[in-house]
PDBQT receptor file of N, H, CA, C and O in Angstrom, charges set to zero:
ATOM      1  N   MET A   1      49.013 103.474  76.753  1.00  0.00    +0.000 N 
ATOM      2  CA  MET A   1      48.089 102.685  76.089  1.00  0.00    +0.000 C 
ATOM      3  C   MET A   1      47.933 101.315  76.764  1.00  0.00    +0.000 C 
ATOM      4  O   MET A   1      48.826 100.478  76.891  1.00  0.00    +0.000 OA
ATOM      5  N   GLY A   2      46.630 101.215  77.185  1.00  0.00    +0.000 N 
ATOM      6  H   GLY A   2      45.904 101.896  77.081  1.00  0.00    +0.000 HD
ATOM      7  CA  GLY A   2      46.437  99.856  77.756  1.00  0.00    +0.000 C 
ATOM      8  C   GLY A   2      46.973  99.612  79.262  1.00  0.00    +0.000 C 
ATOM      9  O   GLY A   2      47.834 100.374  79.701  1.00  0.00    +0.000 OA
ATOM     10  N   ASP A   3      46.533  98.682  79.962  1.00  0.00    +0.000 N 
ATOM     11  H   ASP A   3      45.834  98.062  79.606  1.00  0.00    +0.000 HD
ATOM     12  CA  ASP A   3      47.047  98.348  81.244  1.00  0.00    +0.000 C 
ATOM     13  C   ASP A   3      48.390  97.515  80.996  1.00  0.00    +0.000 C 
ATOM     14  O   ASP A   3      49.350  97.724  81.738  1.00  0.00    +0.000 OA
ATOM     15  N   GLU A   4      48.470  96.629  80.024  1.00  0.00    +0.000 N 
ATOM     16  H   GLU A   4      47.690  96.459  79.421  1.00  0.00    +0.000 HD
ATOM     17  CA  GLU A   4      49.638  95.951  79.721  1.00  0.00    +0.000 C 
ATOM     18  C   GLU A   4      49.859  95.852  78.293  1.00  0.00    +0.000 C 
ATOM     19  O   GLU A   4      48.896  95.795  77.528  1.00  0.00    +0.000 OA
ATOM     20  N   ARG A   5      51.203  95.824  77.823  1.00  0.00    +0.000 N 
ATOM     21  H   ARG A   5      51.986  95.870  78.444  1.00  0.00    +0.000 HD
ATOM     22  CA  ARG A   5      51.524  95.655  76.464  1.00  0.00    +0.000 C 
ATOM     23  C   ARG A   5      52.710  94.717  76.390  1.00  0.00    +0.000 C 
ATOM     24  O   ARG A   5      53.622  94.749  77.216  1.00  0.00    +0.000 OA
ATOM     25  N   TRP A   6      52.662  93.913  75.405  1.00  0.00    +0.000 N 
ATOM     26  H   TRP A   6      51.921  93.887  74.734  1.00  0.00    +0.000 HD
ATOM     27  CA  TRP A   6      53.660  92.929  75.147  1.00  0.00    +0.000 C 
ATOM     28  C   TRP A   6      53.874  92.629  73.629  1.00  0.00    +0.000 C 
ATOM     29  O   TRP A   6      52.921  92.406  72.883  1.00  0.00    +0.000 OA
ATOM     30  N   SER A   7      55.186  92.635  73.206  1.00  0.00    +0.000 N 
ATOM     31  H   SER A   7      55.960  92.816  73.812  1.00  0.00    +0.000 HD
ATOM     32  CA  SER A   7      55.560  92.498  71.874  1.00  0.00    +0.000 C 
ATOM     33  C   SER A   7      56.560  91.356  71.670  1.00  0.00    +0.000 C 
ATOM     34  O   SER A   7      57.232  91.028  72.648  1.00  0.00    +0.000 OA
ATOM     35  N   GLN A   8      56.718  90.769  70.608  1.00  0.00    +0.000 N 
ATOM     36  H   GLN A   8      56.172  91.036  69.813  1.00  0.00    +0.000 HD
ATOM     37  CA  GLN A   8      57.719  89.927  70.186  1.00  0.00    +0.000 C 
ATOM     38  C   GLN A   8      58.034  90.045  68.631  1.00  0.00    +0.000 C 
ATOM     39  O   GLN A   8      57.141  90.251  67.809  1.00  0.00    +0.000 OA
ATOM     40  N   LEU A   9      59.273  89.910  68.318  1.00  0.00    +0.000 N 
ATOM     41  H   LEU A   9      59.998  89.743  68.986  1.00  0.00    +0.000 HD
ATOM     42  CA  LEU A   9      59.649  89.865  66.892  1.00  0.00    +0.000 C 
ATOM     43  C   LEU A   9      59.899  88.400  66.505  1.00  0.00    +0.000 C 
ATOM     44  O   LEU A   9      60.579  87.668  67.224  1.00  0.00    +0.000 OA
ATOM     45  N   LEU A  10      59.378  88.012  65.435  1.00  0.00    +0.000 N 
ATOM     46  H   LEU A  10      58.825  88.606  64.851  1.00  0.00    +0.000 HD
ATOM     47  CA  LEU A  10      59.462  86.592  64.933  1.00  0.00    +0.000 C 
ATOM     48  C   LEU A  10      60.227  86.715  63.593  1.00  0.00    +0.000 C 
ATOM     49  O   LEU A  10      59.940  87.528  62.714  1.00  0.00    +0.000 OA
ATOM     50  N   SER A  11      61.241  85.804  63.537  1.00  0.00    +0.000 N 
ATOM     51  H   SER A  11      61.474  85.143  64.250  1.00  0.00    +0.000 HD
ATOM     52  CA  SER A  11      62.000  85.649  62.299  1.00  0.00    +0.000 C 
ATOM     53  C   SER A  11      61.866  84.322  61.779  1.00  0.00    +0.000 C 
ATOM     54  O   SER A  11      61.962  83.365  62.547  1.00  0.00    +0.000 OA
ATOM     55  N   PHE A  12      61.645  84.156  60.508  1.00  0.00    +0.000 N 
ATOM     56  H   PHE A  12      61.567  84.934  59.884  1.00  0.00    +0.000 HD
ATOM     57  CA  PHE A  12      61.531  82.707  59.937  1.00  0.00    +0.000 C 
ATOM     58  C   PHE A  12      61.998  82.761  58.507  1.00  0.00    +0.000 C 
ATOM     59  O   PHE A  12      62.120  83.831  57.910  1.00  0.00    +0.000 OA
ATOM     60  N   THR A  13      62.252  81.608  57.977  1.00  0.00    +0.000 N 
ATOM     61  H   THR A  13      62.153  80.739  58.462  1.00  0.00    +0.000 HD
ATOM     62  CA  THR A  13      62.621  81.462  56.586  1.00  0.00    +0.000 C 
ATOM     63  C   THR A  13      61.714  80.393  55.947  1.00  0.00    +0.000 C 
ATOM     64  O   THR A  13      61.462  79.329  56.511  1.00  0.00    +0.000 OA
ATOM     65  N   ALA A  14      61.250  80.730  54.767  1.00  0.00    +0.000 N 
ATOM     66  H   ALA A  14      61.454  81.595  54.308  1.00  0.00    +0.000 HD
ATOM     67  CA  ALA A  14      60.341  79.942  54.052  1.00  0.00    +0.000 C 
ATOM     68  C   ALA A  14      60.575  80.131  52.540  1.00  0.00    +0.000 C 
ATOM     69  O   ALA A  14      60.534  81.239  52.005  1.00  0.00    +0.000 OA
ATOM     70  N   GLY A  15      60.828  78.963  51.876  1.00  0.00    +0.000 N 
ATOM     71  H   GLY A  15      60.862  78.063  52.311  1.00  0.00    +0.000 HD
ATOM     72  CA  GLY A  15      61.176  79.080  50.442  1.00  0.00    +0.000 C 
ATOM     73  C   GLY A  15      62.424  79.963  50.110  1.00  0.00    +0.000 C 
ATOM     74  O   GLY A  15      62.536  80.654  49.098  1.00  0.00    +0.000 OA
ATOM     75  N   GLY A  16      63.332  79.839  51.099  1.00  0.00    +0.000 N 
ATOM     76  H   GLY A  16      63.241  79.277  51.921  1.00  0.00    +0.000 HD
ATOM     77  CA  GLY A  16      64.653  80.546  50.941  1.00  0.00    +0.000 C 
ATOM     78  C   GLY A  16      64.703  81.997  51.185  1.00  0.00    +0.000 C 
ATOM     79  O   GLY A  16      65.720  82.673  51.035  1.00  0.00    +0.000 OA
ATOM     80  N   ARG A  17      63.458  82.485  51.601  1.00  0.00    +0.000 N 
ATOM     81  H   ARG A  17      62.631  81.936  51.723  1.00  0.00    +0.000 HD
ATOM     82  CA  ARG A  17      63.355  83.842  51.928  1.00  0.00    +0.000 C 
ATOM     83  C   ARG A  17      63.249  84.082  53.412  1.00  0.00    +0.000 C 
ATOM     84  O   ARG A  17      62.558  83.324  54.092  1.00  0.00    +0.000 OA
ATOM     85  N   SER A  18      63.888  85.086  53.946  1.00  0.00    +0.000 N 
ATOM     86  H   SER A  18      64.449  85.702  53.393  1.00  0.00    +0.000 HD
ATOM     87  CA  SER A  18      63.844  85.376  55.396  1.00  0.00    +0.000 C 
ATOM     88  C   SER A  18      62.761  86.495  55.581  1.00  0.00    +0.000 C 
ATOM     89  O   SER A  18      62.672  87.434  54.790  1.00  0.00    +0.000 OA
ATOM     90  N   GLN A  19      61.953  86.345  56.657  1.00  0.00    +0.000 N 
ATOM     91  H   GLN A  19      62.025  85.583  57.300  1.00  0.00    +0.000 HD
ATOM     92  CA  GLN A  19      60.959  87.269  56.955  1.00  0.00    +0.000 C 
ATOM     93  C   GLN A  19      60.974  87.643  58.438  1.00  0.00    +0.000 C 
ATOM     94  O   GLN A  19      61.339  86.809  59.266  1.00  0.00    +0.000 OA
ATOM     95  N   VAL A  20      60.599  88.842  58.790  1.00  0.00    +0.000 N 
ATOM     96  H   VAL A  20      60.302  89.520  58.118  1.00  0.00    +0.000 HD
ATOM     97  CA  VAL A  20      60.484  89.237  60.205  1.00  0.00    +0.000 C 
ATOM     98  C   VAL A  20      59.068  89.778  60.337  1.00  0.00    +0.000 C 
ATOM     99  O   VAL A  20      58.615  90.502  59.451  1.00  0.00    +0.000 OA
ATOM    100  N   ALA A  21      58.359  89.457  61.398  1.00  0.00    +0.000 N 
ATOM    101  H   ALA A  21      58.727  88.868  62.118  1.00  0.00    +0.000 HD
ATOM    102  CA  ALA A  21      57.095  89.806  61.749  1.00  0.00    +0.000 C 
ATOM    103  C   ALA A  21      57.018  90.253  63.239  1.00  0.00    +0.000 C 
ATOM    104  O   ALA A  21      57.774  89.756  64.074  1.00  0.00    +0.000 OA
ATOM    105  N   LYS A  22      56.159  91.132  63.534  1.00  0.00    +0.000 N 
ATOM    106  H   LYS A  22      55.545  91.535  62.855  1.00  0.00    +0.000 HD
ATOM    107  CA  LYS A  22      55.925  91.571  64.914  1.00  0.00    +0.000 C 
ATOM    108  C   LYS A  22      54.564  91.097  65.336  1.00  0.00    +0.000 C 
ATOM    109  O   LYS A  22      53.603  91.076  64.567  1.00  0.00    +0.000 OA
ATOM    110  N   GLN A  23      54.520  90.679  66.716  1.00  0.00    +0.000 N 
ATOM    111  H   GLN A  23      55.301  90.696  67.341  1.00  0.00    +0.000 HD
ATOM    112  CA  GLN A  23      53.230  90.383  67.227  1.00  0.00    +0.000 C 
ATOM    113  C   GLN A  23      53.112  91.208  68.499  1.00  0.00    +0.000 C 
ATOM    114  O   GLN A  23      54.020  91.186  69.330  1.00  0.00    +0.000 OA
ATOM    115  N   THR A  24      52.060  91.904  68.661  1.00  0.00    +0.000 N 
ATOM    116  H   THR A  24      51.323  91.921  67.985  1.00  0.00    +0.000 HD
ATOM    117  CA  THR A  24      51.832  92.872  69.838  1.00  0.00    +0.000 C 
ATOM    118  C   THR A  24      50.498  92.510  70.366  1.00  0.00    +0.000 C 
ATOM    119  O   THR A  24      49.522  92.316  69.642  1.00  0.00    +0.000 OA
ATOM    120  N   ALA A  25      50.497  92.423  71.723  1.00  0.00    +0.000 N 
ATOM    121  H   ALA A  25      51.290  92.581  72.311  1.00  0.00    +0.000 HD
ATOM    122  CA  ALA A  25      49.355  92.209  72.530  1.00  0.00    +0.000 C 
ATOM    123  C   ALA A  25      49.138  93.304  73.399  1.00  0.00    +0.000 C 
ATOM    124  O   ALA A  25      50.090  93.725  74.056  1.00  0.00    +0.000 OA
ATOM    125  N   VAL A  26      47.975  93.849  73.502  1.00  0.00    +0.000 N 
ATOM    126  H   VAL A  26      47.201  93.507  72.968  1.00  0.00    +0.000 HD
ATOM    127  CA  VAL A  26      47.604  94.984  74.502  1.00  0.00    +0.000 C 
ATOM    128  C   VAL A  26      46.416  94.531  75.222  1.00  0.00    +0.000 C 
ATOM    129  O   VAL A  26      45.465  94.055  74.601  1.00  0.00    +0.000 OA
ATOM    130  N   ARG A  27      46.411  94.654  76.550  1.00  0.00    +0.000 N 
ATOM    131  H   ARG A  27      47.183  95.041  77.055  1.00  0.00    +0.000 HD
ATOM    132  CA  ARG A  27      45.285  94.526  77.442  1.00  0.00    +0.000 C 
ATOM    133  C   ARG A  27      44.816  95.774  78.079  1.00  0.00    +0.000 C 
ATOM    134  O   ARG A  27      45.553  96.591  78.633  1.00  0.00    +0.000 OA
ATOM    135  N   THR A  28      43.555  95.857  77.961  1.00  0.00    +0.000 N 
ATOM    136  H   THR A  28      42.956  95.194  77.511  1.00  0.00    +0.000 HD
ATOM    137  CA  THR A  28      42.833  97.068  78.654  1.00  0.00    +0.000 C 
ATOM    138  C   THR A  28      41.699  96.404  79.398  1.00  0.00    +0.000 C 
ATOM    139  O   THR A  28      40.741  95.958  78.766  1.00  0.00    +0.000 OA
ATOM    140  N   GLY A  29      41.767  96.317  80.742  1.00  0.00    +0.000 N 
ATOM    141  H   GLY A  29      42.545  96.679  81.256  1.00  0.00    +0.000 HD
ATOM    142  CA  GLY A  29      40.682  95.650  81.511  1.00  0.00    +0.000 C 
ATOM    143  C   GLY A  29      40.743  94.216  81.125  1.00  0.00    +0.000 C 
ATOM    144  O   GLY A  29      41.762  93.539  81.259  1.00  0.00    +0.000 OA
ATOM    145  N   THR A  30      39.553  93.746  80.614  1.00  0.00    +0.000 N 
ATOM    146  H   THR A  30      38.725  94.297  80.505  1.00  0.00    +0.000 HD
ATOM    147  CA  THR A  30      39.283  92.369  80.173  1.00  0.00    +0.000 C 
ATOM    148  C   THR A  30      39.545  92.193  78.656  1.00  0.00    +0.000 C 
ATOM    149  O   THR A  30      39.481  91.063  78.171  1.00  0.00    +0.000 OA
ATOM    150  N   VAL A  31      39.836  93.266  77.894  1.00  0.00    +0.000 N 
ATOM    151  H   VAL A  31      39.888  94.183  78.288  1.00  0.00    +0.000 HD
ATOM    152  CA  VAL A  31      39.868  93.268  76.534  1.00  0.00    +0.000 C 
ATOM    153  C   VAL A  31      41.336  93.041  76.173  1.00  0.00    +0.000 C 
ATOM    154  O   VAL A  31      42.195  93.744  76.704  1.00  0.00    +0.000 OA
ATOM    155  N   VAL A  32      41.672  92.063  75.267  1.00  0.00    +0.000 N 
ATOM    156  H   VAL A  32      40.975  91.491  74.835  1.00  0.00    +0.000 HD
ATOM    157  CA  VAL A  32      43.083  91.900  74.762  1.00  0.00    +0.000 C 
ATOM    158  C   VAL A  32      42.867  91.974  73.175  1.00  0.00    +0.000 C 
ATOM    159  O   VAL A  32      42.011  91.352  72.545  1.00  0.00    +0.000 OA
ATOM    160  N   VAL A  33      43.800  92.843  72.669  1.00  0.00    +0.000 N 
ATOM    161  H   VAL A  33      44.495  93.348  73.180  1.00  0.00    +0.000 HD
ATOM    162  CA  VAL A  33      43.912  92.991  71.246  1.00  0.00    +0.000 C 
ATOM    163  C   VAL A  33      45.242  92.465  70.805  1.00  0.00    +0.000 C 
ATOM    164  O   VAL A  33      46.270  92.919  71.309  1.00  0.00    +0.000 OA
ATOM    165  N   VAL A  34      45.276  91.501  69.859  1.00  0.00    +0.000 N 
ATOM    166  H   VAL A  34      44.442  91.132  69.450  1.00  0.00    +0.000 HD
ATOM    167  CA  VAL A  34      46.624  91.035  69.322  1.00  0.00    +0.000 C 
ATOM    168  C   VAL A  34      46.686  91.399  67.864  1.00  0.00    +0.000 C 
ATOM    169  O   VAL A  34      45.754  91.143  67.101  1.00  0.00    +0.000 OA
ATOM    170  N   LEU A  35      47.756  91.980  67.496  1.00  0.00    +0.000 N 
ATOM    171  H   LEU A  35      48.513  92.189  68.116  1.00  0.00    +0.000 HD
ATOM    172  CA  LEU A  35      48.078  92.329  66.049  1.00  0.00    +0.000 C 
ATOM    173  C   LEU A  35      49.312  91.676  65.588  1.00  0.00    +0.000 C 
ATOM    174  O   LEU A  35      50.284  91.689  66.345  1.00  0.00    +0.000 OA
ATOM    175  N   SER A  36      49.391  91.118  64.463  1.00  0.00    +0.000 N 
ATOM    176  H   SER A  36      48.602  91.108  63.849  1.00  0.00    +0.000 HD
ATOM    177  CA  SER A  36      50.627  90.446  63.891  1.00  0.00    +0.000 C 
ATOM    178  C   SER A  36      50.860  91.041  62.462  1.00  0.00    +0.000 C 
ATOM    179  O   SER A  36      49.914  91.272  61.708  1.00  0.00    +0.000 OA
ATOM    180  N   GLY A  37      52.063  91.258  62.151  1.00  0.00    +0.000 N 
ATOM    181  H   GLY A  37      52.831  91.071  62.763  1.00  0.00    +0.000 HD
ATOM    182  CA  GLY A  37      52.416  91.737  60.753  1.00  0.00    +0.000 C 
ATOM    183  C   GLY A  37      53.804  92.370  60.802  1.00  0.00    +0.000 C 
ATOM    184  O   GLY A  37      54.610  92.137  61.703  1.00  0.00    +0.000 OA
ATOM    185  N   SER A  38      54.040  93.225  59.722  1.00  0.00    +0.000 N 
ATOM    186  H   SER A  38      53.386  93.414  58.990  1.00  0.00    +0.000 HD
ATOM    187  CA  SER A  38      55.237  93.966  59.720  1.00  0.00    +0.000 C 
ATOM    188  C   SER A  38      55.328  94.929  60.841  1.00  0.00    +0.000 C 
ATOM    189  O   SER A  38      54.321  95.479  61.288  1.00  0.00    +0.000 OA
ATOM    190  N   SER A  39      56.521  95.142  61.304  1.00  0.00    +0.000 N 
ATOM    191  H   SER A  39      57.339  94.695  60.941  1.00  0.00    +0.000 HD
ATOM    192  CA  SER A  39      56.680  95.950  62.516  1.00  0.00    +0.000 C 
ATOM    193  C   SER A  39      56.083  97.314  62.496  1.00  0.00    +0.000 C 
ATOM    194  O   SER A  39      55.445  97.786  63.437  1.00  0.00    +0.000 OA
ATOM    195  N   ALA A  40      56.352  97.981  61.258  1.00  0.00    +0.000 N 
ATOM    196  H   ALA A  40      56.871  97.598  60.494  1.00  0.00    +0.000 HD
ATOM    197  CA  ALA A  40      55.923  99.341  61.066  1.00  0.00    +0.000 C 
ATOM    198  C   ALA A  40      54.360  99.385  61.128  1.00  0.00    +0.000 C 
ATOM    199  O   ALA A  40      53.794 100.252  61.793  1.00  0.00    +0.000 OA
ATOM    200  N   LEU A  41      53.669  98.430  60.421  1.00  0.00    +0.000 N 
ATOM    201  H   LEU A  41      54.128  97.725  59.880  1.00  0.00    +0.000 HD
ATOM    202  CA  LEU A  41      52.309  98.426  60.397  1.00  0.00    +0.000 C 
ATOM    203  C   LEU A  41      51.628  98.177  61.660  1.00  0.00    +0.000 C 
ATOM    204  O   LEU A  41      50.625  98.798  62.013  1.00  0.00    +0.000 OA
ATOM    205  N   VAL A  42      52.210  97.225  62.357  1.00  0.00    +0.000 N 
ATOM    206  H   VAL A  42      53.025  96.721  62.070  1.00  0.00    +0.000 HD
ATOM    207  CA  VAL A  42      51.681  96.800  63.740  1.00  0.00    +0.000 C 
ATOM    208  C   VAL A  42      51.732  98.147  64.611  1.00  0.00    +0.000 C 
ATOM    209  O   VAL A  42      50.723  98.542  65.195  1.00  0.00    +0.000 OA
ATOM    210  N   ASP A  43      52.937  98.825  64.670  1.00  0.00    +0.000 N 
ATOM    211  H   ASP A  43      53.756  98.504  64.196  1.00  0.00    +0.000 HD
ATOM    212  CA  ASP A  43      53.057 100.010  65.453  1.00  0.00    +0.000 C 
ATOM    213  C   ASP A  43      52.174 101.070  65.042  1.00  0.00    +0.000 C 
ATOM    214  O   ASP A  43      51.713 101.835  65.889  1.00  0.00    +0.000 OA
ATOM    215  N   ALA A  44      51.892 101.189  63.804  1.00  0.00    +0.000 N 
ATOM    216  H   ALA A  44      52.267 100.568  63.115  1.00  0.00    +0.000 HD
ATOM    217  CA  ALA A  44      50.989 102.304  63.210  1.00  0.00    +0.000 C 
ATOM    218  C   ALA A  44      49.508 102.062  63.483  1.00  0.00    +0.000 C 
ATOM    219  O   ALA A  44      48.731 103.014  63.556  1.00  0.00    +0.000 OA
ATOM    220  N   HIS A  45      49.131 100.869  63.626  1.00  0.00    +0.000 N 
ATOM    221  H   HIS A  45      49.762 100.096  63.567  1.00  0.00    +0.000 HD
ATOM    222  CA  HIS A  45      47.689 100.533  63.679  1.00  0.00    +0.000 C 
ATOM    223  C   HIS A  45      47.238  99.927  65.169  1.00  0.00    +0.000 C 
ATOM    224  O   HIS A  45      46.040  99.745  65.386  1.00  0.00    +0.000 OA
ATOM    225  N   VAL A  46      48.120  99.656  66.067  1.00  0.00    +0.000 N 
ATOM    226  H   VAL A  46      49.093  99.804  65.890  1.00  0.00    +0.000 HD
ATOM    227  CA  VAL A  46      47.673  98.968  67.272  1.00  0.00    +0.000 C 
ATOM    228  C   VAL A  46      46.827  99.917  68.163  1.00  0.00    +0.000 C 
ATOM    229  O   VAL A  46      45.910  99.463  68.847  1.00  0.00    +0.000 OA
ATOM    230  N   GLU A  47      47.123 101.167  68.151  1.00  0.00    +0.000 N 
ATOM    231  H   GLU A  47      47.868 101.536  67.595  1.00  0.00    +0.000 HD
ATOM    232  CA  GLU A  47      46.228 102.071  68.964  1.00  0.00    +0.000 C 
ATOM    233  C   GLU A  47      44.947 102.324  68.470  1.00  0.00    +0.000 C 
ATOM    234  O   GLU A  47      44.001 102.497  69.239  1.00  0.00    +0.000 OA
ATOM    235  N   LYS A  48      44.810 102.369  67.030  1.00  0.00    +0.000 N 
ATOM    236  H   LYS A  48      45.579 102.229  66.406  1.00  0.00    +0.000 HD
ATOM    237  CA  LYS A  48      43.478 102.489  66.359  1.00  0.00    +0.000 C 
ATOM    238  C   LYS A  48      42.672 101.218  66.642  1.00  0.00    +0.000 C 
ATOM    239  O   LYS A  48      41.471 101.273  66.910  1.00  0.00    +0.000 OA
ATOM    240  N   ALA A  49      43.365 100.066  66.575  1.00  0.00    +0.000 N 
ATOM    241  H   ALA A  49      44.340 100.022  66.357  1.00  0.00    +0.000 HD
ATOM    242  CA  ALA A  49      42.640  98.829  66.759  1.00  0.00    +0.000 C 
ATOM    243  C   ALA A  49      42.059  98.641  68.188  1.00  0.00    +0.000 C 
ATOM    244  O   ALA A  49      40.948  98.144  68.371  1.00  0.00    +0.000 OA
ATOM    245  N   LEU A  50      42.896  99.079  69.222  1.00  0.00    +0.000 N 
ATOM    246  H   LEU A  50      43.798  99.483  69.073  1.00  0.00    +0.000 HD
ATOM    247  CA  LEU A  50      42.368  99.030  70.527  1.00  0.00    +0.000 C 
ATOM    248  C   LEU A  50      41.192  99.964  70.747  1.00  0.00    +0.000 C 
ATOM    249  O   LEU A  50      40.174  99.575  71.320  1.00  0.00    +0.000 OA
ATOM    250  N   ASP A  51      41.353 101.312  70.245  1.00  0.00    +0.000 N 
ATOM    251  H   ASP A  51      42.180 101.628  69.779  1.00  0.00    +0.000 HD
ATOM    252  CA  ASP A  51      40.329 102.188  70.290  1.00  0.00    +0.000 C 
ATOM    253  C   ASP A  51      39.052 101.716  69.702  1.00  0.00    +0.000 C 
ATOM    254  O   ASP A  51      37.995 101.940  70.291  1.00  0.00    +0.000 OA
ATOM    255  N   ARG A  52      39.085 101.098  68.611  1.00  0.00    +0.000 N 
ATOM    256  H   ARG A  52      39.944 100.916  68.132  1.00  0.00    +0.000 HD
ATOM    257  CA  ARG A  52      37.955 100.598  67.869  1.00  0.00    +0.000 C 
ATOM    258  C   ARG A  52      37.240  99.460  68.716  1.00  0.00    +0.000 C 
ATOM    259  O   ARG A  52      36.030  99.520  68.932  1.00  0.00    +0.000 OA
ATOM    260  N   VAL A  53      38.047  98.402  69.196  1.00  0.00    +0.000 N 
ATOM    261  H   VAL A  53      39.030  98.354  69.021  1.00  0.00    +0.000 HD
ATOM    262  CA  VAL A  53      37.434  97.464  70.023  1.00  0.00    +0.000 C 
ATOM    263  C   VAL A  53      36.847  97.930  71.271  1.00  0.00    +0.000 C 
ATOM    264  O   VAL A  53      35.760  97.500  71.659  1.00  0.00    +0.000 OA
ATOM    265  N   CYS A  54      37.517  98.783  71.906  1.00  0.00    +0.000 N 
ATOM    266  H   CYS A  54      38.399  99.133  71.592  1.00  0.00    +0.000 HD
ATOM    267  CA  CYS A  54      36.938  99.403  73.223  1.00  0.00    +0.000 C 
ATOM    268  C   CYS A  54      35.616 100.221  72.923  1.00  0.00    +0.000 C 
ATOM    269  O   CYS A  54      34.687 100.229  73.730  1.00  0.00    +0.000 OA
ATOM    270  N   ALA A  55      35.581 100.840  71.843  1.00  0.00    +0.000 N 
ATOM    271  H   ALA A  55      36.336 100.834  71.187  1.00  0.00    +0.000 HD
ATOM    272  CA  ALA A  55      34.432 101.605  71.556  1.00  0.00    +0.000 C 
ATOM    273  C   ALA A  55      33.197 100.770  71.274  1.00  0.00    +0.000 C 
ATOM    274  O   ALA A  55      32.072 101.178  71.560  1.00  0.00    +0.000 OA
ATOM    275  N   GLU A  56      33.425  99.604  70.713  1.00  0.00    +0.000 N 
ATOM    276  H   GLU A  56      34.339  99.273  70.480  1.00  0.00    +0.000 HD
ATOM    277  CA  GLU A  56      32.332  98.688  70.366  1.00  0.00    +0.000 C 
ATOM    278  C   GLU A  56      31.741  97.958  71.521  1.00  0.00    +0.000 C 
ATOM    279  O   GLU A  56      30.681  97.343  71.410  1.00  0.00    +0.000 OA
ATOM    280  N   ARG A  57      32.490  98.029  72.741  1.00  0.00    +0.000 N 
ATOM    281  H   ARG A  57      33.351  98.529  72.831  1.00  0.00    +0.000 HD
ATOM    282  CA  ARG A  57      31.947  97.361  73.896  1.00  0.00    +0.000 C 
ATOM    283  C   ARG A  57      30.865  98.093  74.600  1.00  0.00    +0.000 C 
ATOM    284  O   ARG A  57      30.337  97.604  75.599  1.00  0.00    +0.000 OA
TER     285      ARG A  57
């Protein structure tokens, strides 16, 4: 999927609650798609988001 893919997990605490979020960037040619959110949702939707953006070009 894509020419390059990069992800990072972010952990933070706010209001006494700990959260973990995932941020993934995928590059295909000159198109870069960045998704952030829960790890499972990012993984589930990143390919669909990339396909949608590339189809609209």
